[in-house]
C-alpha atoms as a printed R data frame, in Angstrom:
    type eleno elety resid chain resno       x       y       z
1   ATOM     1    CA   MET     A     1  75.188 133.465 209.308
2   ATOM     2    CA   SER     A     2  78.277 135.456 210.251
3   ATOM     3    CA   LYS     A     3  78.949 138.753 208.461
4   ATOM     4    CA   PHE     A     4  82.106 137.202 206.905
5   ATOM     5    CA   ARG     A     5  80.252 134.197 205.480
6   ATOM     6    CA   TYR     A     6  77.479 136.463 204.185
7   ATOM     7    CA   PHE     A     7  79.905 138.619 202.213
8   ATOM     8    CA   PHE     A     8  81.801 135.535 201.001
9   ATOM     9    CA   VAL     A     9  78.625 133.912 199.623
10  ATOM    10    CA   LEU     A    10  77.502 137.232 198.119
11  ATOM    11    CA   SER     A    11  80.875 137.656 196.407
12  ATOM    12    CA   CYS     A    12  80.660 134.145 194.952
13  ATOM    13    CA   VAL     A    13  77.186 134.838 193.569
14  ATOM    14    CA   PHE     A    14  78.335 138.044 191.884
15  ATOM    15    CA   PHE     A    15  81.405 136.278 190.497
16  ATOM    16    CA   PHE     A    16  79.354 133.366 189.168
17  ATOM    17    CA   PHE     A    17  76.721 135.477 187.461
18  ATOM    18    CA   GLY     A    18  79.342 137.896 186.185
19  ATOM    19    CA   LYS     A    19  81.199 134.980 184.609
20  ATOM    20    CA   ILE     A    20  78.047 133.600 182.995
21  ATOM    21    CA   SER     A    21  77.201 137.030 181.636
22  ATOM    22    CA   ALA     A    22  80.644 137.373 180.078
23  ATOM    23    CA   GLN     A    23  80.327 133.932 178.519
24  ATOM    24    CA   ASP     A    24  76.906 134.804 177.115
25  ATOM    25    CA   ILE     A    25  78.307 137.991 175.605
26  ATOM    26    CA   SER     A    26  81.182 136.025 174.054
27  ATOM    27    CA   VAL     A    27  78.777 133.482 172.527
28  ATOM    28    CA   GLN     A    28  76.609 136.258 171.115
29  ATOM    29    CA   GLN     A    29  79.636 137.932 169.570
30  ATOM    30    CA   ASN     A    30  80.753 134.713 167.940
31  ATOM    31    CA   GLN     A    31  77.272 134.055 166.592
32  ATOM    32    CA   THR     A    32  77.071 137.388 164.785
33  ATOM    33    CA   ALA     A    33  75.308 136.891 161.459
34  ATOM    34    CA   LEU     A    34  77.713 136.849 158.541
35  ATOM    35    CA   ILE     A    35  77.216 139.020 155.469
36  ATOM    36    CA   GLN     A    36  75.383 137.143 152.738
37  ATOM    37    CA   PRO     A    37  76.559 138.256 149.293
38  ATOM    38    CA   PRO     A    38  73.780 138.870 146.743
39  ATOM    39    CA   TYR     A    39  72.728 135.627 145.093
40  ATOM    40    CA   LEU     A    40  73.286 135.449 141.354
41  ATOM    41    CA   LYS     A    41  70.818 136.419 138.662
42  ATOM    42    CA   ALA     A    42  70.911 136.274 134.875
43  ATOM    43    CA   GLY     A    43  73.531 138.646 133.488
44  ATOM    44    CA   ASP     A    44  75.840 138.462 136.521
45  ATOM    45    CA   THR     A    45  79.517 137.635 136.065
46  ATOM    46    CA   VAL     A    46  81.425 134.688 137.546
47  ATOM    47    CA   ALA     A    47  85.228 134.735 137.654
48  ATOM    48    CA   ILE     A    48  86.986 131.391 137.299
49  ATOM    49    CA   VAL     A    49  90.406 131.284 138.967
50  ATOM    50    CA   ALA     A    50  92.946 128.684 140.116
51  ATOM    51    CA   PRO     A    51  94.359 129.532 143.568
52  ATOM    52    CA   SER     A    52  95.804 126.090 144.128
53  ATOM    53    CA   GLY     A    53  96.973 123.095 142.084
54  ATOM    54    CA   ILE     A    54  98.101 123.034 138.473
55  ATOM    55    CA   LEU     A    55  95.490 122.664 135.723
56  ATOM    56    CA   LYS     A    56  97.517 120.438 133.458
57  ATOM    57    CA   ASN     A    57  95.469 119.202 130.486
58  ATOM    58    CA   ARG     A    58  92.294 120.564 132.080
59  ATOM    59    CA   ASN     A    59  91.422 123.141 129.396
60  ATOM    60    CA   ASN     A    60  88.331 121.193 128.390
61  ATOM    61    CA   GLU     A    61  86.908 121.192 131.927
62  ATOM    62    CA   VAL     A    62  87.394 124.939 132.266
63  ATOM    63    CA   GLN     A    63  85.733 125.558 128.888
64  ATOM    64    CA   GLN     A    64  82.926 123.225 129.919
65  ATOM    65    CA   ALA     A    65  82.469 125.296 133.087
66  ATOM    66    CA   VAL     A    66  82.324 128.504 131.032
67  ATOM    67    CA   ASP     A    67  79.751 126.964 128.689
68  ATOM    68    CA   LEU     A    68  77.674 125.708 131.615
69  ATOM    69    CA   LEU     A    69  77.526 129.093 133.333
70  ATOM    70    CA   GLN     A    70  76.681 130.817 130.072
71  ATOM    71    CA   SER     A    71  73.853 128.333 129.494
72  ATOM    72    CA   TRP     A    72  72.439 129.534 132.825
73  ATOM    73    CA   GLY     A    73  72.488 133.130 131.614
74  ATOM    74    CA   LEU     A    74  75.696 134.121 133.428
75  ATOM    75    CA   LYS     A    75  78.760 135.895 132.074
76  ATOM    76    CA   THR     A    76  82.262 134.608 132.767
77  ATOM    77    CA   VAL     A    77  85.810 135.869 133.047
78  ATOM    78    CA   VAL     A    78  88.762 133.499 133.324
79  ATOM    79    CA   GLY     A    79  91.865 134.336 135.336
80  ATOM    80    CA   LYS     A    80  94.857 135.468 133.283
81  ATOM    81    CA   HIS     A    81  97.154 132.882 134.878
82  ATOM    82    CA   ILE     A    82  94.716 129.986 135.214
83  ATOM    83    CA   PHE     A    83  96.773 127.693 132.954
84  ATOM    84    CA   SER     A    84 100.160 128.895 134.179
85  ATOM    85    CA   LYS     A    85 102.559 126.300 135.543
86  ATOM    86    CA   ALA     A    86 104.949 126.605 138.470
87  ATOM    87    CA   ASP     A    87 105.920 123.117 139.583
88  ATOM    88    CA   HIS     A    88 102.963 121.798 141.614
89  ATOM    89    CA   PHE     A    89 100.920 124.977 141.269
90  ATOM    90    CA   ALA     A    90  98.748 126.823 138.757
91  ATOM    91    CA   GLY     A    91 101.340 129.575 138.459
92  ATOM    92    CA   THR     A    92 103.561 131.184 141.049
93  ATOM    93    CA   ASP     A    93 102.130 132.333 144.359
94  ATOM    94    CA   ASP     A    94 102.108 135.901 143.039
95  ATOM    95    CA   GLU     A    95 100.342 134.903 139.822
96  ATOM    96    CA   ARG     A    96  97.649 132.919 141.609
97  ATOM    97    CA   CYS     A    97  97.210 135.723 144.123
98  ATOM    98    CA   GLU     A    98  96.974 138.292 141.317
99  ATOM    99    CA   ASP     A    99  94.109 136.424 139.634
100 ATOM   100    CA   PHE     A   100  92.218 135.980 142.885
101 ATOM   101    CA   GLN     A   101  92.801 139.575 144.012
102 ATOM   102    CA   THR     A   102  91.678 140.897 140.625
103 ATOM   103    CA   ALA     A   103  88.420 138.965 140.949
104 ATOM   104    CA   LEU     A   104  87.963 140.129 144.550
105 ATOM   105    CA   ASP     A   105  88.446 143.764 143.595
106 ATOM   106    CA   ASP     A   106  86.298 143.766 140.454
107 ATOM   107    CA   PRO     A   107  82.879 145.251 141.346
108 ATOM   108    CA   THR     A   108  81.328 143.617 138.262
109 ATOM   109    CA   VAL     A   109  82.174 140.101 139.501
110 ATOM   110    CA   SER     A   110  79.398 138.498 141.584
111 ATOM   111    CA   ALA     A   111  81.080 135.169 142.367
112 ATOM   112    CA   ILE     A   112  84.520 133.564 142.267
113 ATOM   113    CA   TRP     A   113  84.457 129.901 141.250
114 ATOM   114    CA   CYS     A   114  87.652 128.002 141.976
115 ATOM   115    CA   ALA     A   115  88.712 125.721 139.134
116 ATOM   116    CA   ARG     A   116  90.268 123.064 141.361
117 ATOM   117    CA   GLY     A   117  91.781 122.335 144.734
118 ATOM   118    CA   GLY     A   118  94.822 120.167 145.324
119 ATOM   119    CA   TYR     A   119  97.318 122.154 147.352
120 ATOM   120    CA   GLY     A   120  98.492 125.752 147.366
121 ATOM   121    CA   THR     A   121  95.746 128.045 148.650
122 ATOM   122    CA   VAL     A   122  97.384 128.412 152.069
123 ATOM   123    CA   ARG     A   123 100.444 129.936 150.369
124 ATOM   124    CA   ILE     A   124  98.494 133.001 149.196
125 ATOM   125    CA   LEU     A   125  96.150 133.592 152.156
126 ATOM   126    CA   ASP     A   126  98.264 136.280 153.781
127 ATOM   127    CA   LYS     A   127  98.741 138.103 150.475
128 ATOM   128    CA   LEU     A   128  95.024 138.749 149.917
129 ATOM   129    CA   ASP     A   129  93.294 142.041 150.715
130 ATOM   130    CA   TYR     A   130  89.549 141.965 151.385
131 ATOM   131    CA   THR     A   131  89.025 145.735 151.584
132 ATOM   132    CA   LYS     A   132  87.052 145.961 148.341
133 ATOM   133    CA   LEU     A   133  85.123 142.779 149.089
134 ATOM   134    CA   LYS     A   134  83.514 144.672 151.942
135 ATOM   135    CA   ASP     A   135  82.199 147.216 149.423
136 ATOM   136    CA   HIS     A   136  81.067 144.582 146.915
137 ATOM   137    CA   PRO     A   137  80.452 141.212 148.646
138 ATOM   138    CA   LYS     A   138  80.606 138.187 146.362
139 ATOM   139    CA   TRP     A   139  80.445 134.429 146.691
140 ATOM   140    CA   ILE     A   140  83.603 132.317 146.955
141 ATOM   141    CA   ILE     A   141  82.862 128.800 145.683
142 ATOM   142    CA   GLY     A   142  84.820 125.557 146.007
143 ATOM   143    CA   TYR     A   143  85.817 122.727 148.337
144 ATOM   144    CA   SER     A   144  88.821 120.653 149.448
145 ATOM   145    CA   ASP     A   145  91.911 122.937 149.506
146 ATOM   146    CA   ILE     A   146  89.537 125.913 149.109
147 ATOM   147    CA   THR     A   147  88.550 125.274 152.746
148 ATOM   148    CA   ALA     A   148  91.425 127.619 153.619
149 ATOM   149    CA   LEU     A   149  89.617 130.422 151.793
150 ATOM   150    CA   HIS     A   150  86.271 129.499 153.357
151 ATOM   151    CA   ASN     A   151  87.888 129.845 156.796
152 ATOM   152    CA   GLN     A   152  89.405 133.198 155.936
153 ATOM   153    CA   ILE     A   153  86.211 134.527 154.334
154 ATOM   154    CA   HIS     A   154  84.236 133.396 157.383
155 ATOM   155    CA   ASN     A   155  86.613 135.229 159.725
156 ATOM   156    CA   GLU     A   156  86.312 138.309 157.522
157 ATOM   157    CA   GLY     A   157  82.558 138.168 158.139
158 ATOM   158    CA   PHE     A   158  81.157 136.683 154.908
159 ATOM   159    CA   GLN     A   159  79.252 133.563 153.907
160 ATOM   160    CA   SER     A   160  80.641 131.327 151.156
161 ATOM   161    CA   ILE     A   161  79.599 128.222 149.222
162 ATOM   162    CA   HIS     A   162  81.036 124.727 149.633
163 ATOM   163    CA   ALA     A   163  80.348 123.082 146.275
164 ATOM   164    CA   LEU     A   164  81.821 121.369 143.232
165 ATOM   165    CA   MET     A   165  84.525 123.032 141.127
166 ATOM   166    CA   CYS     A   166  85.271 123.228 137.410
167 ATOM   167    CA   VAL     A   167  87.299 120.010 137.371
168 ATOM   168    CA   SER     A   168  84.367 118.251 139.075
169 ATOM   169    CA   LEU     A   169  82.428 118.425 135.813
170 ATOM   170    CA   THR     A   170  82.126 115.163 133.915
171 ATOM   171    CA   LYS     A   171  81.697 114.509 130.198
172 ATOM   172    CA   ASP     A   172  78.169 113.331 130.877
173 ATOM   173    CA   LEU     A   173  76.705 115.820 133.352
174 ATOM   174    CA   ASP     A   174  74.012 113.289 134.273
175 ATOM   175    CA   ASP     A   175  76.746 111.585 136.320
176 ATOM   176    CA   ILE     A   176  76.697 114.562 138.705
177 ATOM   177    CA   LYS     A   177  73.128 115.749 138.234
178 ATOM   178    CA   GLU     A   178  72.320 115.939 141.974
179 ATOM   179    CA   ALA     A   179  75.461 117.902 142.806
180 ATOM   180    CA   LEU     A   180  74.936 120.164 139.798
181 ATOM   181    CA   ALA     A   181  71.276 120.787 140.649
182 ATOM   182    CA   THR     A   182  72.101 121.828 144.216
183 ATOM   183    CA   PHE     A   183  74.967 124.003 142.946
184 ATOM   184    CA   ARG     A   184  72.701 125.853 140.531
185 ATOM   185    CA   SER     A   185  69.894 126.172 143.044
186 ATOM   186    CA   THR     A   186  72.237 127.518 145.728
187 ATOM   187    CA   ILE     A   187  74.047 130.151 143.663
188 ATOM   188    CA   PHE     A   188  70.693 131.471 142.411
189 ATOM   189    CA   GLY     A   189  69.385 131.919 145.946
190 ATOM   190    CA   ASN     A   190  67.605 128.709 146.875
191 ATOM   191    CA   PRO     A   191  69.882 126.783 149.272
192 ATOM   192    CA   VAL     A   192  68.808 123.157 149.402
193 ATOM   193    CA   ASN     A   193  67.679 121.529 152.645
194 ATOM   194    CA   TYR     A   194  68.869 117.966 153.072
195 ATOM   195    CA   THR     A   195  67.444 114.761 154.473
196 ATOM   196    CA   LEU     A   196  70.361 112.445 155.156
197 ATOM   197    CA   GLU     A   197  70.358 108.678 155.145
198 ATOM   198    CA   GLY     A   198  70.297 107.319 158.669
199 ATOM   199    CA   SER     A   199  73.183 105.637 160.445
200 ATOM   200    CA   SER     A   200  73.465 103.487 163.529
201 ATOM   201    CA   TYR     A   201  76.485 105.648 164.386
202 ATOM   202    CA   ASN     A   202  74.463 108.867 164.509
203 ATOM   203    CA   ARG     A   203  74.543 110.645 167.850
204 ATOM   204    CA   THR     A   204  70.993 111.898 168.165
205 ATOM   205    CA   GLY     A   205  69.832 115.374 169.094
206 ATOM   206    CA   GLU     A   206  68.712 118.706 167.682
207 ATOM   207    CA   THR     A   207  70.758 121.885 167.489
208 ATOM   208    CA   SER     A   208  71.096 125.197 165.653
209 ATOM   209    CA   GLY     A   209  74.070 127.345 164.701
210 ATOM   210    CA   GLN     A   210  76.260 128.645 161.902
211 ATOM   211    CA   LEU     A   211  77.482 125.972 159.506
212 ATOM   212    CA   VAL     A   212  81.251 126.101 158.953
213 ATOM   213    CA   GLY     A   213  84.062 123.754 158.009
214 ATOM   214    CA   GLY     A   214  85.233 121.736 155.025
215 ATOM   215    CA   ASN     A   215  88.220 119.499 154.511
216 ATOM   216    CA   LEU     A   216  89.558 118.111 157.795
217 ATOM   217    CA   THR     A   217  93.215 118.355 156.801
218 ATOM   218    CA   MET     A   218  92.780 122.021 155.934
219 ATOM   219    CA   LEU     A   219  90.942 122.754 159.192
220 ATOM   220    CA   HIS     A   220  93.822 121.079 161.015
221 ATOM   221    CA   THR     A   221  96.365 123.047 158.949
222 ATOM   222    CA   MET     A   222  94.741 126.338 159.983
223 ATOM   223    CA   LEU     A   223  94.971 125.472 163.686
224 ATOM   224    CA   GLY     A   224  96.824 128.099 165.705
225 ATOM   225    CA   SER     A   225  96.702 130.706 162.937
226 ATOM   226    CA   LYS     A   226  94.470 133.746 162.481
227 ATOM   227    CA   THR     A   227  92.595 131.710 159.851
228 ATOM   228    CA   SER     A   228  91.510 129.068 162.347
229 ATOM   229    CA   LEU     A   229  87.804 129.005 163.156
230 ATOM   230    CA   ASP     A   230  86.292 129.905 166.498
231 ATOM   231    CA   MET     A   231  83.747 127.094 166.897
232 ATOM   232    CA   THR     A   232  81.675 128.824 169.580
233 ATOM   233    CA   GLY     A   233  78.010 128.284 168.755
234 ATOM   234    CA   LYS     A   234  78.802 126.687 165.387
235 ATOM   235    CA   ILE     A   235  78.050 123.421 163.611
236 ATOM   236    CA   LEU     A   236  81.082 121.853 161.953
237 ATOM   237    CA   PHE     A   237  81.105 119.997 158.630
238 ATOM   238    CA   ILE     A   238  84.077 117.759 157.777
239 ATOM   239    CA   GLU     A   239  85.128 115.598 154.835
240 ATOM   240    CA   GLU     A   240  88.373 113.909 153.840
241 ATOM   241    CA   ILE     A   241  90.130 111.909 151.130
242 ATOM   242    CA   GLY     A   242  93.162 109.672 150.884
243 ATOM   243    CA   GLU     A   243  94.095 109.579 154.567
244 ATOM   244    CA   TYR     A   244  94.977 106.780 156.968
245 ATOM   245    CA   LYS     A   245  92.509 106.321 159.808
246 ATOM   246    CA   TYR     A   246  95.242 106.969 162.352
247 ATOM   247    CA   HIS     A   247  95.897 110.332 160.730
248 ATOM   248    CA   ILE     A   248  92.202 111.242 160.894
249 ATOM   249    CA   ASP     A   249  92.332 110.387 164.591
250 ATOM   250    CA   ARG     A   250  95.536 112.412 165.000
251 ATOM   251    CA   MET     A   251  93.904 115.485 163.451
252 ATOM   252    CA   LEU     A   252  90.774 115.168 165.584
253 ATOM   253    CA   GLN     A   253  92.878 114.708 168.719
254 ATOM   254    CA   SER     A   254  94.921 117.815 167.843
255 ATOM   255    CA   LEU     A   255  91.777 119.886 167.322
256 ATOM   256    CA   LYS     A   256  90.342 118.509 170.536
257 ATOM   257    CA   ARG     A   257  93.458 119.332 172.584
258 ATOM   258    CA   ALA     A   258  93.335 122.876 171.196
259 ATOM   259    CA   GLY     A   259  89.792 123.290 172.530
260 ATOM   260    CA   TYR     A   260  88.231 123.283 169.069
261 ATOM   261    CA   PHE     A   261  85.141 121.346 170.105
262 ATOM   262    CA   GLU     A   262  84.535 122.848 173.548
263 ATOM   263    CA   ASN     A   263  81.694 125.129 172.430
264 ATOM   264    CA   CYS     A   264  80.776 123.369 169.197
265 ATOM   265    CA   LYS     A   265  77.036 122.833 168.657
266 ATOM   266    CA   GLY     A   266  77.109 119.846 166.288
267 ATOM   267    CA   LEU     A   267  79.041 117.865 163.688
268 ATOM   268    CA   ILE     A   268  78.095 116.820 160.150
269 ATOM   269    CA   VAL     A   269  80.332 114.171 158.590
270 ATOM   270    CA   GLY     A   270  80.595 114.089 154.831
271 ATOM   271    CA   ASP     A   271  82.439 111.660 152.588
272 ATOM   272    CA   MET     A   272  85.554 109.961 153.916
273 ATOM   273    CA   SER     A   273  86.855 108.872 150.527
274 ATOM   274    CA   LYS     A   274  89.608 106.482 149.472
275 ATOM   275    CA   LEU     A   275  90.886 105.848 152.981
276 ATOM   276    CA   ARG     A   276  94.296 104.189 152.943
277 ATOM   277    CA   LYS     A   277  95.129 100.979 154.789
278 ATOM   278    CA   ASN     A   278  98.038 101.025 157.168
279 ATOM   279    CA   THR     A   279 100.091  97.871 157.773
280 ATOM   280    CA   THR     A   280  98.778  97.987 161.341
281 ATOM   281    CA   LEU     A   281  95.000  98.073 160.955
282 ATOM   282    CA   TRP     A   282  93.063 100.656 162.967
283 ATOM   283    CA   GLY     A   283  90.482  98.155 164.130
284 ATOM   284    CA   THR     A   284  87.222 100.130 163.873
285 ATOM   285    CA   SER     A   285  85.191 101.933 161.246
286 ATOM   286    CA   VAL     A   286  85.948 105.600 160.569
287 ATOM   287    CA   GLU     A   287  82.531 106.418 162.020
288 ATOM   288    CA   GLN     A   288  83.431 104.763 165.322
289 ATOM   289    CA   LEU     A   289  86.812 106.466 165.228
290 ATOM   290    CA   ILE     A   290  85.074 109.854 165.076
291 ATOM   291    CA   LEU     A   291  82.653 108.973 167.859
292 ATOM   292    CA   ASP     A   292  85.489 107.745 170.071
293 ATOM   293    CA   ALA     A   293  87.582 110.863 169.446
294 ATOM   294    CA   LEU     A   294  84.629 113.094 170.380
295 ATOM   295    CA   ALA     A   295  83.261 110.977 173.221
296 ATOM   296    CA   ASP     A   296  83.815 113.798 175.729
297 ATOM   297    CA   TYR     A   297  81.189 115.981 174.046
298 ATOM   298    CA   ASP     A   298  77.429 115.627 173.851
299 ATOM   299    CA   PHE     A   299  76.584 117.547 170.664
300 ATOM   300    CA   PRO     A   300  74.692 115.742 167.866
301 ATOM   301    CA   ILE     A   301  76.730 114.013 165.159
302 ATOM   302    CA   ALA     A   302  75.217 113.203 161.751
303 ATOM   303    CA   PHE     A   303  76.883 110.908 159.238
304 ATOM   304    CA   ASN     A   304  76.194 110.399 155.514
305 ATOM   305    CA   MET     A   305  76.212 113.988 154.252
306 ATOM   306    CA   PRO     A   306  76.773 113.629 150.468
307 ATOM   307    CA   ALA     A   307  79.517 116.242 150.211
308 ATOM   308    CA   GLY     A   308  83.232 115.939 149.655
309 ATOM   309    CA   HIS     A   309  85.435 114.124 147.162
310 ATOM   310    CA   GLU     A   310  82.742 112.078 145.452
311 ATOM   311    CA   LYS     A   311  80.686 112.826 142.347
312 ATOM   312    CA   ASP     A   312  77.637 113.522 144.502
313 ATOM   313    CA   ASN     A   313  79.004 116.661 146.144
314 ATOM   314    CA   ARG     A   314  75.982 118.679 147.298
315 ATOM   315    CA   ALA     A   315  76.244 122.441 147.754
316 ATOM   316    CA   MET     A   316  76.063 124.106 151.178
317 ATOM   317    CA   VAL     A   317  76.182 127.752 152.254
318 ATOM   318    CA   LEU     A   318  78.931 128.024 154.868
319 ATOM   319    CA   GLY     A   319  78.333 130.708 157.469
320 ATOM   320    CA   SER     A   320  74.572 130.303 157.142
321 ATOM   321    CA   ASP     A   321  72.425 129.515 160.186
322 ATOM   322    CA   ILE     A   322  71.042 126.000 160.087
323 ATOM   323    CA   THR     A   323  69.013 123.624 162.195
324 ATOM   324    CA   LEU     A   324  70.381 120.097 162.464
325 ATOM   325    CA   LYS     A   325  68.157 117.281 163.674
326 ATOM   326    CA   VAL     A   326  69.816 113.891 164.079
327 ATOM   327    CA   GLU     A   327  68.046 110.568 164.568
328 ATOM   328    CA   LYS     A   328  69.207 107.029 163.947
329 ATOM   329    CA   GLU     A   329  66.800 106.595 161.026
330 ATOM   330    CA   MET     A   330  67.591 109.913 159.331
331 ATOM   331    CA   SER     A   331  68.966 113.405 159.823
332 ATOM   332    CA   SER     A   332  67.809 116.740 158.483
333 ATOM   333    CA   LEU     A   333  69.781 119.864 157.640
334 ATOM   334    CA   ILE     A   334  67.600 122.966 157.279
335 ATOM   335    CA   PHE     A   335  68.989 126.318 156.113
336 ATOM   336    CA   LYS     A   336  67.515 129.439 157.669
337 ATOM   337    CA   LYS     A   337  65.699 131.568 155.091
């Protein structure tokens, strides 16, 4: 071998291994364990706030939520502006932000339970200050539009809980007994492992990583902002309601083109509720749509997670490390202790 070729090959080797090392370091940085707030215990306080849509004629649900928490031995405080009205929203942006910031800053509050979703959380994200949260970590709880907060909390370095909200409560709580049981178990420190119903659409495999995600529209909305998630080494959960199939495909294609799935470790698909029919039919199931959109990747995909905009909305700790095992007959979702 000539001296030139020898040094050329040697340079390539150093470059290759140097590149791998840098990638490994990047993956390790993005898999840093998130801070887990203290789980609740009897006597702790939960703040109920409304960072999003208006709570018109929802006084009974909020009172029911207060009564429920108190029956579990917890104290409650309700946001000053929770029943305020400002067009579509539960008060002005400043009012909703004030309630949420007050709960964030209060060292006696152990969890913040969002009363409802809808739309509006994104309008207050950049107004919030998490300085005092770092001194007194607490759980942020909700789903749907609250996905924006889950993203932000995750990027601030904290775990959060994807679970039902105050307006999810029904007159007869037996109608949501599974969701309620997992909610109670999770907030008191016993995250529930799940065995999911099988699906012929499942893409089989086993993987581990941090569980993140939420509502697909909100994940798409965050794209390109500082609140967007870095999916390196993570397992993504998605759910959706009231969308056309072509729009679900559009959102997945946008995320894909932005590199969202390049280093993703797995996907868990929750409820795709009340899908709308376009005049031009899509032509396949939503499950096949998802598989087709993500055909370029080989990570496991599990369908049938009972979480999203249905009564059976099981609780999950976002930011927690999980192991996902996907088979055609069933899938399992195991939270790291």
